[in-house]
KOLNUDO-781170 format. One record per residue (C-alpha): residue in one letter; x, y, z negated. Coordinates in steps of 0.001 Angstrom, whole numbers. Example, Ala and Ser with C-alpha at 12.3 -4.5 7.8 and 13.67 -1.06 7.14 Angstrom:
2
aa / x / y / z
A / 12300 / -4500 / -7800
S / 13670 / -1060 / -7140
END
This chain:
637
aa / x / y / z
M / 14643 / -8129 / 11387
K / 12507 / -6548 / 8716
Q / 8945 / -5685 / 9762
G / 9134 / -8295 / 12545
F / 11650 / -6640 / 14851
V / 14149 / -9082 / 16388
K / 16922 / -7817 / 18644
V / 17352 / -10117 / 21636
A / 19926 / -10147 / 24417
A / 20018 / -11468 / 27977
V / 23723 / -11823 / 28784
T / 25128 / -12591 / 32232
P / 28896 / -13239 / 32213
K / 31071 / -13179 / 35313
I / 31947 / -16826 / 35893
R / 33942 / -19065 / 38222
V / 32266 / -21924 / 40043
A / 33260 / -25329 / 38650
D / 35627 / -23884 / 35984
P / 34036 / -24667 / 32589
V / 37195 / -23718 / 30698
Y / 37225 / -20185 / 32084
N / 33466 / -19909 / 31806
A / 33459 / -20917 / 28150
E / 35992 / -18181 / 27430
A / 33913 / -15632 / 29356
I / 30771 / -16682 / 27480
C / 32548 / -16379 / 24123
E / 33758 / -12889 / 25028
E / 30277 / -11728 / 25973
L / 28849 / -13487 / 22943
G / 31079 / -11393 / 20703
K / 29837 / -8200 / 22318
A / 26209 / -9220 / 21865
L / 26812 / -10103 / 18219
N / 28471 / -6744 / 17632
H / 25413 / -5133 / 19181
G / 23258 / -6791 / 16522
A / 21518 / -9375 / 18700
K / 19920 / -12270 / 16810
L / 18752 / -14219 / 19858
I / 21255 / -14392 / 22729
V / 20436 / -16051 / 26057
F / 22892 / -16943 / 28820
P / 22003 / -18093 / 32384
E / 21187 / -21529 / 33714
L / 24192 / -23851 / 34131
C / 26515 / -20966 / 33256
L / 29211 / -23246 / 31831
T / 29809 / -24738 / 35285
G / 28031 / -22360 / 37619
Y / 24707 / -23147 / 39280
T / 26224 / -23518 / 42759
C / 28539 / -26487 / 42172
G / 26620 / -28732 / 44585
D / 27878 / -32318 / 44647
L / 30603 / -31426 / 42155
F / 27897 / -31977 / 39546
L / 28422 / -35678 / 40232
Q / 32062 / -35474 / 39175
P / 32643 / -36939 / 35675
L / 35511 / -34547 / 35028
L / 33272 / -31490 / 35523
L / 30704 / -32913 / 33108
Q / 33396 / -33711 / 30545
K / 34843 / -30204 / 30698
A / 31371 / -28680 / 30515
A / 30705 / -30626 / 27301
E / 34036 / -29476 / 25907
G / 33191 / -25918 / 26900
L / 29929 / -26214 / 24989
G / 31924 / -27251 / 21945
T / 34066 / -24135 / 22373
V / 31027 / -21882 / 22506
A / 29438 / -23667 / 19545
K / 32548 / -23039 / 17463
A / 32370 / -19360 / 18420
T / 28935 / -19198 / 16788
A / 30274 / -20525 / 13453
G / 29635 / -18013 / 10702
K / 27719 / -15819 / 13148
D / 24138 / -14791 / 12624
A / 22343 / -15591 / 15860
L / 20547 / -18273 / 17842
V / 22373 / -18765 / 21168
A / 21203 / -20534 / 24353
V / 23712 / -21725 / 26967
G / 23109 / -23679 / 30192
L / 25084 / -26713 / 31350
P / 24702 / -30141 / 33032
M / 24337 / -32996 / 30526
E / 24292 / -36749 / 31092
R / 21897 / -38934 / 29084
D / 21257 / -42651 / 29645
G / 22842 / -42623 / 33088
K / 20906 / -39607 / 34356
L / 22027 / -36023 / 34779
Y / 19936 / -33188 / 33369
N / 20002 / -29433 / 33761
V / 19780 / -28358 / 30114
A / 19802 / -25437 / 27755
A / 21804 / -26012 / 24596
L / 20577 / -24118 / 21543
L / 23396 / -23240 / 19181
Q / 23512 / -21684 / 15740
N / 26228 / -21305 / 13136
G / 28730 / -23647 / 14778
R / 26365 / -26486 / 15635
V / 24129 / -27673 / 18438
L / 20489 / -27609 / 17310
G / 19060 / -29320 / 20378
F / 18977 / -29728 / 24139
V / 16066 / -28607 / 26302
P / 16099 / -30141 / 29812
K / 14598 / -28489 / 32862
K / 11207 / -30018 / 33540
N / 10492 / -28851 / 37085
I / 13280 / -29679 / 39528
P / 13007 / -27751 / 42825
S / 13973 / -29462 / 46061
Y / 12614 / -27133 / 48712
A / 13872 / -24218 / 50811
E / 17353 / -23324 / 49554
F / 17048 / -25523 / 46457
Y / 18124 / -29146 / 46284
E / 18432 / -29818 / 42566
G / 16673 / -33169 / 42940
R / 19877 / -34418 / 44593
H / 21670 / -34119 / 41254
F / 19263 / -33684 / 38343
A / 16463 / -35775 / 36855
Q / 13209 / -34343 / 35597
G / 13435 / -33478 / 31927
N / 11620 / -35627 / 29387
T / 8767 / -33937 / 27573
E / 8687 / -35812 / 24274
P / 11912 / -35186 / 22341
V / 14245 / -38119 / 21744
D / 17365 / -38441 / 19627
F / 20625 / -37806 / 21456
V / 24157 / -38022 / 20142
F / 26459 / -35161 / 21087
D / 29967 / -34911 / 19669
G / 29066 / -37432 / 16975
V / 25952 / -35600 / 15817
T / 22368 / -36661 / 16528
V / 20223 / -33850 / 17920
P / 16808 / -33758 / 19656
F / 16651 / -33775 / 23463
G / 13413 / -32822 / 25234
T / 11338 / -29947 / 26589
N / 8937 / -29867 / 23633
L / 11230 / -28354 / 21061
I / 10334 / -25350 / 18917
F / 13214 / -23616 / 17159
S / 11653 / -21991 / 14124
C / 13405 / -19503 / 11856
S / 12379 / -20511 / 8358
N / 13078 / -17151 / 6740
V / 11802 / -14795 / 9445
P / 8000 / -15175 / 9620
G / 6759 / -15384 / 13183
L / 10097 / -16097 / 14880
S / 9707 / -19367 / 16782
V / 11646 / -19877 / 20005
A / 11030 / -22273 / 22900
C / 12722 / -22678 / 26241
E / 11978 / -22810 / 29940
I / 14573 / -23103 / 32690
C / 14169 / -21124 / 35916
E / 11658 / -23044 / 38076
D / 9622 / -23882 / 34977
L / 8259 / -20328 / 35104
W / 7285 / -20496 / 38785
V / 5074 / -23602 / 38731
A / 1299 / -23808 / 38342
N / 1451 / -25233 / 34818
P / 4559 / -23836 / 33119
P / 5782 / -25694 / 30021
G / 5808 / -22338 / 28251
T / 2019 / -22521 / 28014
G / 2222 / -25532 / 25730
H / 5111 / -24005 / 23817
A / 3159 / -20843 / 23073
L / 23 / -22729 / 22085
K / 2159 / -24789 / 19720
G / 3357 / -21623 / 18031
A / 6383 / -20336 / 19948
T / 6333 / -16527 / 19819
V / 9425 / -15979 / 21977
L / 10072 / -17869 / 25209
I / 13532 / -17847 / 26719
N / 14335 / -18692 / 30306
L / 17815 / -19619 / 31469
S / 17720 / -18984 / 35187
A / 19766 / -18917 / 38362
S / 17342 / -17187 / 40693
N / 18889 / -16093 / 43963
E / 17944 / -12813 / 45629
T / 15840 / -12458 / 48742
V / 14008 / -9361 / 49888
G / 11109 / -8577 / 47567
K / 11764 / -11497 / 45229
D / 12633 / -9172 / 42335
E / 9097 / -7739 / 42290
Y / 7547 / -11201 / 42203
R / 9968 / -12292 / 39477
E / 9107 / -9271 / 37382
M / 5413 / -9978 / 37847
L / 5868 / -13570 / 36679
V / 7659 / -12534 / 33500
K / 5154 / -9781 / 32720
S / 2159 / -12017 / 33325
A / 3612 / -14903 / 31306
S / 4273 / -12658 / 28316
A / 786 / -11145 / 28637
R / -1100 / -14404 / 29111
L / 775 / -16231 / 26364
L / 952 / -13259 / 23966
C / 4674 / -13684 / 23482
G / 8083 / -12209 / 23933
Y / 9914 / -13426 / 27039
V / 13676 / -13277 / 27589
Y / 14648 / -14050 / 31182
C / 18392 / -14309 / 31877
S / 19673 / -14982 / 35397
A / 22989 / -15757 / 37083
A / 24906 / -13083 / 38987
E / 28428 / -12371 / 40180
G / 30746 / -15347 / 40175
E / 28269 / -17817 / 41643
S / 29106 / -19043 / 45132
T / 27943 / -16800 / 47965
Q / 28380 / -19514 / 50579
D / 24663 / -19338 / 51347
L / 23054 / -17365 / 48507
V / 23549 / -14250 / 46428
F / 22554 / -14026 / 42772
G / 21615 / -10647 / 41325
G / 21539 / -11113 / 37548
H / 17971 / -9836 / 37287
N / 17576 / -10022 / 33502
I / 14142 / -9111 / 32132
I / 12877 / -8839 / 28565
A / 9114 / -8485 / 28111
E / 6535 / -8509 / 25344
N / 2784 / -8962 / 25740
G / 2816 / -7806 / 29357
T / 5182 / -4872 / 28871
I / 8736 / -4788 / 30220
L / 10984 / -3726 / 27346
S / 14289 / -3931 / 29175
Q / 15464 / -4798 / 32670
A / 18994 / -5135 / 34040
K / 20266 / -3456 / 37156
R / 20685 / -6138 / 39790
F / 23955 / -7225 / 41406
V / 26078 / -6446 / 38375
C / 27017 / -8593 / 35405
E / 25653 / -6838 / 32375
S / 23873 / -7484 / 29128
N / 20564 / -5955 / 28296
Y / 18905 / -5755 / 24911
A / 15464 / -5198 / 23460
D / 13672 / -5338 / 20120
I / 10847 / -7870 / 20242
D / 8164 / -7437 / 17601
V / 7166 / -10955 / 16523
Q / 4895 / -9531 / 13830
K / 2878 / -7737 / 16502
I / 2707 / -10951 / 18544
T / 1336 / -13012 / 15660
T / -1148 / -10246 / 14813
E / -2375 / -10158 / 18404
R / -2803 / -13932 / 18479
R / -4876 / -13858 / 15293
R / -7003 / -11073 / 16752
M / -7657 / -12851 / 20032
G / -9887 / -15755 / 19078
T / -9702 / -17303 / 22562
F / -5937 / -17748 / 22511
G / -6421 / -21505 / 22919
Q / -6054 / -24962 / 21475
E / -2802 / -26654 / 20548
P / -1424 / -28982 / 23247
C / -1809 / -32741 / 22875
E / 1857 / -33489 / 23588
T / 4287 / -34393 / 20836
Y / 6479 / -31551 / 19657
R / 9416 / -31409 / 17310
T / 10319 / -28358 / 15256
V / 13959 / -27537 / 14590
S / 14500 / -25160 / 11679
F / 17258 / -22606 / 11358
T / 17883 / -19519 / 9255
L / 19111 / -16005 / 9936
Q / 20120 / -13204 / 7648
V / 17227 / -10812 / 7212
G / 18354 / -7218 / 7570
E / 17350 / -3918 / 9088
T / 17279 / -4051 / 12885
M / 18759 / -953 / 14466
L / 15921 / -170 / 16798
E / 16628 / 714 / 20416
R / 13018 / 239 / 21361
K / 11048 / 3351 / 22226
F / 7554 / 3920 / 20891
D / 5470 / 6340 / 22902
S / 4502 / 9299 / 20745
S / 1252 / 9497 / 22750
P / 183 / 5846 / 23046
F / -3235 / 6732 / 24462
V / -1809 / 8930 / 27237
P / 205 / 7475 / 30157
Q / 3404 / 9466 / 30722
N / 3463 / 8791 / 34446
T / 1445 / 11511 / 36201
E / -113 / 9185 / 38772
K / -1128 / 6644 / 36129
R / -2470 / 9404 / 33889
Q / -4662 / 10787 / 36654
K / -5941 / 7321 / 37471
R / -6667 / 6748 / 33776
C / -8543 / 10028 / 33516
E / -10728 / 9250 / 36532
E / -11448 / 5796 / 35148
I / -12447 / 7112 / 31718
L / -14701 / 9793 / 33179
S / -16390 / 7066 / 35215
I / -16867 / 4833 / 32166
Q / -18387 / 7714 / 30224
S / -20677 / 8902 / 33002
Y / -21862 / 5438 / 34039
G / -22547 / 4608 / 30390
L / -24739 / 7687 / 30056
K / -26330 / 6980 / 33453
K / -27530 / 3565 / 32275
R / -28936 / 5031 / 29062
M / -30857 / 7770 / 30895
E / -32227 / 5298 / 33426
H / -33314 / 2953 / 30651
V / -35310 / 5593 / 28758
R / -36492 / 7193 / 32016
C / -35061 / 10516 / 30983
K / -34323 / 13390 / 33358
N / -33113 / 15960 / 30846
A / -30159 / 16224 / 28495
V / -29461 / 18548 / 25592
I / -25932 / 19348 / 24516
G / -24479 / 21765 / 21998
I / -21799 / 23765 / 23776
S / -19250 / 25567 / 21619
G / -16454 / 26490 / 24005
G / -14226 / 23824 / 22430
L / -12610 / 20765 / 24008
D / -15040 / 18076 / 22866
S / -18265 / 19769 / 23933
T / -16603 / 20825 / 27189
L / -15750 / 17230 / 28045
A / -19222 / 16043 / 27049
L / -20773 / 18642 / 29360
L / -18490 / 17647 / 32231
V / -19447 / 13991 / 31753
T / -23138 / 14893 / 31658
V / -22778 / 16863 / 34899
R / -21150 / 13840 / 36589
T / -23974 / 11663 / 35303
F / -26660 / 13959 / 36725
D / -24855 / 13966 / 40052
L / -24788 / 10150 / 40027
L / -28492 / 10072 / 39275
G / -29265 / 12700 / 41911
L / -30814 / 14943 / 39262
D / -30862 / 18731 / 39251
R / -28162 / 20056 / 36914
K / -30731 / 22539 / 35619
G / -32037 / 19596 / 33616
I / -28959 / 19893 / 31409
L / -29825 / 22239 / 28552
A / -26533 / 23587 / 27200
V / -27205 / 25267 / 23876
T / -24842 / 27774 / 22328
M / -25595 / 28396 / 18651
P / -23498 / 31274 / 17339
C / -23127 / 31594 / 13599
F / -20728 / 32964 / 10994
G / -17512 / 31569 / 12545
T / -18198 / 31989 / 16255
T / -15638 / 34072 / 18147
D / -16170 / 36021 / 21338
R / -13656 / 33840 / 23128
T / -15394 / 30524 / 22512
Y / -18853 / 32042 / 23012
D / -17842 / 33524 / 26361
N / -16245 / 30283 / 27510
A / -19328 / 28289 / 26558
C / -21538 / 30627 / 28587
K / -19210 / 30782 / 31599
L / -18741 / 27009 / 31635
T / -22469 / 26336 / 31592
Q / -23236 / 28890 / 34283
T / -20389 / 27762 / 36534
L / -21525 / 24150 / 36337
G / -25107 / 25091 / 37171
A / -26643 / 23865 / 33924
T / -29302 / 25743 / 31946
L / -27917 / 27965 / 29190
K / -29895 / 28612 / 26033
E / -28714 / 30689 / 23089
V / -30079 / 30042 / 19613
D / -28527 / 32283 / 16986
I / -28718 / 30265 / 13770
R / -27468 / 32924 / 11320
D / -30907 / 33747 / 9977
A / -31960 / 30104 / 9740
V / -28812 / 29117 / 7847
T / -29042 / 32122 / 5567
G / -32651 / 31236 / 4790
H / -31640 / 27658 / 4107
F / -28932 / 28768 / 1704
R / -31513 / 30907 / -67
D / -33875 / 27925 / -302
I / -31261 / 25677 / -1911
G / -29774 / 28429 / -4059
H / -26383 / 28603 / -2376
D / -24327 / 31816 / -2461
S / -23438 / 32703 / 1150
S / -20199 / 34278 / -9
Q / -19014 / 30912 / -1308
H / -17319 / 29370 / 1741
D / -17268 / 25780 / 569
V / -18322 / 22471 / 2156
T / -22013 / 23337 / 1683
Y / -21447 / 26569 / 3589
E / -19793 / 24695 / 6464
N / -22032 / 21641 / 6643
G / -25195 / 23695 / 6415
Q / -24305 / 25234 / 9771
A / -23448 / 21887 / 11371
R / -26709 / 20312 / 10252
E / -28758 / 23287 / 11407
R / -27202 / 22999 / 14850
T / -28061 / 19314 / 15015
Q / -31656 / 20034 / 13988
V / -31949 / 22612 / 16742
L / -30605 / 20159 / 19336
M / -32855 / 17321 / 18220
D / -35977 / 19443 / 18255
L / -35127 / 20951 / 21633
A / -34633 / 17413 / 22955
N / -38130 / 16571 / 21768
K / -39437 / 19707 / 23420
V / -37889 / 19014 / 26845
N / -38103 / 15209 / 26619
G / -34333 / 14890 / 26780
L / -31407 / 13069 / 25148
V / -29023 / 14799 / 22746
I / -25518 / 14108 / 24039
G / -22925 / 13638 / 21286
T / -19635 / 15494 / 21533
G / -17527 / 14054 / 18667
D / -14379 / 12134 / 19616
M / -12730 / 8984 / 18244
S / -9984 / 10854 / 16378
E / -12546 / 12867 / 14450
L / -14460 / 9690 / 13662
A / -11287 / 7972 / 12423
L / -10654 / 10848 / 10022
G / -14302 / 11385 / 9170
W / -13973 / 14949 / 10450
A / -17671 / 15213 / 11198
T / -20648 / 16398 / 9169
Y / -22753 / 13415 / 8169
N / -26095 / 13711 / 9932
G / -24776 / 16869 / 11541
D / -22454 / 16749 / 14547
H / -21996 / 13120 / 13488
M / -25420 / 12339 / 14979
S / -26716 / 12244 / 18572
M / -28672 / 10015 / 20935
Y / -25620 / 8923 / 22945
G / -22027 / 9811 / 22069
V / -20076 / 9953 / 25305
N / -16779 / 10849 / 23585
A / -16901 / 8260 / 20785
G / -14213 / 6084 / 22382
V / -11872 / 8884 / 23461
P / -9031 / 10080 / 21185
K / -8336 / 13783 / 20846
T / -4927 / 13610 / 22563
L / -6557 / 12122 / 25638
I / -9479 / 14560 / 25735
R / -7081 / 17385 / 26480
H / -5789 / 15511 / 29539
L / -9283 / 14647 / 30729
V / -10274 / 18314 / 30714
K / -6991 / 19235 / 32388
Y / -7561 / 16595 / 35073
Y / -11023 / 18010 / 35736
A / -9584 / 21530 / 35973
D / -6973 / 20369 / 38481
T / -9329 / 18375 / 40694
C / -12675 / 20233 / 40639
A / -11786 / 22499 / 43613
N / -13510 / 25424 / 41890
D / -11223 / 28288 / 40881
E / -13761 / 29871 / 38540
L / -14420 / 26586 / 36733
S / -10686 / 25822 / 36556
A / -9998 / 29190 / 34932
V / -12601 / 28571 / 32218
L / -11315 / 25068 / 31558
E / -7723 / 26316 / 31297
D / -8791 / 28870 / 28687
V / -10651 / 26179 / 26740
L / -7465 / 24119 / 26784
D / -5558 / 27100 / 25437
T / -7998 / 27651 / 22542
P / -7055 / 26281 / 19072
V / -9132 / 23298 / 17943
S / -11632 / 24554 / 15364
P / -15152 / 23820 / 14060
E / -15600 / 27601 / 13712
L / -17536 / 27325 / 10472
L / -15639 / 30054 / 8611
P / -15736 / 33761 / 9543
P / -13011 / 34851 / 11987
V / -10317 / 37322 / 10976
D / -10128 / 40354 / 13274
G / -12138 / 38398 / 15853
V / -9652 / 35508 / 15918
I / -10328 / 31903 / 14848
S / -9403 / 31557 / 11176
Q / -10133 / 27855 / 10705
K / -7771 / 25574 / 12628
T / -8551 / 21887 / 12323
E / -4980 / 20667 / 12544
D / -3936 / 22921 / 9675
L / -6501 / 21139 / 7531
V / -6356 / 17476 / 8538
G / -2985 / 17368 / 10282
P / -1771 / 17182 / 13889
Y / -3976 / 15009 / 16044
E / -972 / 13629 / 17910
L / 230 / 12137 / 14620
H / -3185 / 10810 / 13664
D / -3738 / 9254 / 17085
F / -319 / 7619 / 16775
F / -1224 / 6260 / 13326
L / -4631 / 5079 / 14549
Y / -3244 / 3210 / 17553
Y / -529 / 1337 / 15705
M / -2793 / 528 / 12757
L / -5781 / -816 / 14689
R / -4217 / -2042 / 17941
C / -962 / -3459 / 16598
G / -1785 / -4183 / 12966
Y / 1245 / -2288 / 11666
S / 1563 / -1571 / 7958
P / 1999 / 2006 / 6638
A / 5760 / 1523 / 6168
K / 6193 / 199 / 9691
I / 4119 / 3015 / 11180
Y / 6145 / 5551 / 9227
R / 9398 / 4042 / 10497
I / 8450 / 4173 / 14162
A / 6785 / 7584 / 13791
C / 10041 / 9023 / 12469
L / 11784 / 7678 / 15573
S / 9102 / 8800 / 18005
F / 8654 / 12316 / 16596
A / 12289 / 12991 / 15702
G / 13034 / 16672 / 16227
Q / 9328 / 17484 / 16356
Y / 8116 / 16649 / 12857
G / 10191 / 16137 / 9732
E / 9968 / 12902 / 7775
E / 8184 / 14611 / 4871
T / 5567 / 16027 / 7225
I / 4977 / 12644 / 8847
L / 4636 / 10985 / 5456
K / 2225 / 13653 / 4189
W / -171 / 13184 / 7083
L / 231 / 9388 / 7109
R / -983 / 9241 / 3520
N / -3794 / 11619 / 4385
F / -4748 / 9439 / 7355
Y / -5124 / 6272 / 5273
R / -7037 / 8074 / 2543
R / -9523 / 9585 / 4979
F / -9785 / 6475 / 7173
F / -11017 / 4325 / 4304
Q / -13099 / 6984 / 2578
Q / -15000 / 7921 / 5728
Q / -15942 / 4481 / 7041
F / -19554 / 5065 / 5970
K / -19876 / 7627 / 8758
R / -18608 / 5162 / 11349
S / -20947 / 2452 / 10043
C / -23951 / 4314 / 11470
L / -22570 / 5782 / 14671
P / -24865 / 6447 / 17634
D / -24318 / 4336 / 20735
G / -21422 / 5318 / 22959
P / -19046 / 3626 / 25419
K / -15729 / 2028 / 24575
V / -13087 / 3286 / 27004
G / -9762 / 1864 / 25763
S / -8179 / -908 / 23702
V / -8927 / 901 / 20425
A / -12442 / 1736 / 19261
V / -14139 / 2385 / 15934
S / -17717 / 1370 / 16695
P / -19305 / -820 / 13987
R / -20920 / -2832 / 16783
G / -17648 / -3452 / 18579
D / -14023 / -3472 / 17519
L / -14199 / -2307 / 13900
R / -16367 / -4483 / 11647
M / -15262 / -2868 / 8407
P / -17281 / -2507 / 5184
S / -17957 / 1074 / 4143
D / -16712 / 375 / 623
A / -13470 / -1425 / 1531
C / -10674 / -659 / -926
A / -7676 / 1239 / 409
R / -5446 / 440 / -2558
I / -2792 / -1769 / -970
W / -2375 / 522 / 2045
L / -2154 / 3642 / -80
E / 267 / 1998 / -2516
E / 2595 / 1083 / 340
A / 2296 / 4591 / 1773
E / 2992 / 6128 / -1631
A / 6025 / 3862 / -2102
I / 7705 / 5228 / 1025
S / 10495 / 7616 / 118
END
């Protein structure tokens, strides 16, 4: 449970209707399996000690007595065990019968949570047997011990920060005002739902939607455990549709119509971080709540959870294509508004034959089409210098011509050489002055051409480069509108690929495919035998690693050690642990050092949940100290 990961289990045992003795034994057997699996929060279905389908047998005192005894059996099975366990049963209090969840830990009952919303419609007739659960907790004596009884109970783990559990029971999730809303606003980070939801055609999709939306809306983990085989099939069939979700994402889902356990690792640290980030999360409820404390042993959770190695790129082809079309629209409509506002009919863009400038040109072309402007108004400028290769030069020219833009070549070798002479720099010294002098000369050319044609300079730099500061200050760092500023490098490749696949132009597709096949490079150092000698990822590290680091740092608030842990899992077999650690340290060093470049970014559209604009998501001082992040990164071994 270190770093906020808590392994949870939704466990559906095979039961017998109205046989609490057998059911208690079955629950204890499955409980042992879940404990051996490392689960720290274990949820069983609604009324599982008796079965949900007992009907009027719920009114039999003997059944209630045996159910209470069965609860005692299960409670004893938790003695000396390290988990919080929830079990469903009928429970009588003050002459009324309640459908309750009993929360157990280390051999004792911590509390009873009654079902608040009692369905009596369609196939449900619970109102015949059960009373509506009381909201405000009251004291209740069970087996000689006084415990709280009420819906408004929060079970808080005192030694695991962020782990607070609250309970709903089946119908509670389906109503207009679920009790889980109040629970979450009061601080519960994980909601559990003991359910006996029967199957009808299409109901599984609706059920899944409810769980996903609840976890998204309430910024919580949600463990939904439902009854299955063993319940009466006199009129209904129960499928055991267990679902575990977190913040709108399904982490684990059971196959229906079988009794099985499913597990997931809920990240309560991520949940609390997200709640702090979202200032509109809400006000605490007015109702009275009671907190029940418990403790768990804090150890390393063996993670089964998968972390996408490309968090910015959907793995599903259909979703990825939809995402690409959406991003291209955001970029082009953002530029469209800017051009309309300044009454501009021309654009100037530096075209290098690389990925970033290619995407920027494609976006500009879409924008001109939206505006009904002649593509000849796009001035694509190729500016060969010391590091330009024939391959990138040819691709830049072919791309511009194929798209119908205006191509202009400005060879900047003489200008840069003259500049070096003016400042007394030796051209044979290939240092940062040598490289940045070229980048700044190119920007000057673009700006002055924009003045000449009354156009906007379209920025080409992407979000990954901005995160690392891999841009020349007041060089390629500067433009009049940066269409790629919100797009990470790993996603740019897919955007260009999507355009190549959907443009219905074989000549354009061929050029785009060759651009995709070209190594990423600023081409500021002379080529060797006509081949690119300066490869960006050899210098700053693989962009797929840096995009991974960026996402989990900014979007999830993960610490360096936590990012390193999940990166080792996600990139196992692709990058060694030493390599990951090397570039992680480099990422944090550059991210903090280079904030001053991000503090004065040109305007550009946000396209995803992560952005580095100083006017949007990242309000970070340029002189923020990186010490604590770097110390943690350095301490990793």
